[in-house]
C-alpha positions in Angstrom: 78.0 99.8 127.5 75.8 98.8 124.7 72.7 97.4 126.5 70.8 96.0 123.4 71.9 92.9 121.8 71.2 93.9 118.5 73.3 96.9 118.7 76.2 94.6 119.4 75.6 92.4 116.6 75.2 95.2 114.2 78.4 96.9 115.4 80.2 93.3 115.2 79.0 92.9 111.7 80.0 96.6 110.7 83.6 95.8 112.0 83.7 92.6 110.2 82.8 94.1 107.0 85.2 96.8 107.2 87.9 94.3 107.9 86.8 92.0 105.2 86.7 94.9 102.6 90.1 96.7 103.3 92.2 94.0 101.5 90.0 94.2 98.6 90.2 98.0 98.2 93.9 98.1 98.8 94.6 95.4 96.1 94.4 97.8 93.0 96.6 100.2 94.6 99.2 97.8 95.2 98.9 96.7 91.5 99.1 100.1 90.2 102.1 100.9 92.2 103.9 97.7 91.4 103.1 98.6 87.5 104.6 101.9 87.9 107.6 100.6 89.7 108.1 98.3 86.8 107.9 101.0 84.3 110.2 103.2 85.9 112.8 100.5 86.6 112.9 99.9 82.8 113.9 103.5 81.9 117.6 104.5 82.5 118.3 106.7 85.3 119.9 109.3 82.9 116.9 109.4 80.8 114.7 110.2 84.0 117.1 113.0 85.1 117.0 114.6 81.7 113.3 114.4 81.8 113.2 115.9 85.1 115.4 118.8 84.1 113.4 119.5 81.0 110.3 119.6 83.2 111.8 121.9 85.7 113.0 124.4 82.8 109.6 124.3 81.1 107.8 124.9 84.4 110.1 127.0 86.7 108.7 130.0 88.4 109.1 133.4 86.6 111.5 135.8 87.9 110.4 139.4 88.8 112.3 142.0 86.5 114.9 144.1 88.5 113.9 147.7 88.9 116.1 150.2 87.6 116.8 153.4 89.3 
């Protein structure tokens, strides 16, 4: 185990800093996802489906030309 008391205190301090900073670093991510959910909820489903189809048609993979014999 850790024999030096200063090592134990340093490890404890590091753990407490990480535990204390985790909620503060996760908050902006939660705010962004809540904002995105609000924006998506305001757009009707048919419009989102239409945009998805348009995006697929514009970015679909190219098909290889068929070889003629």
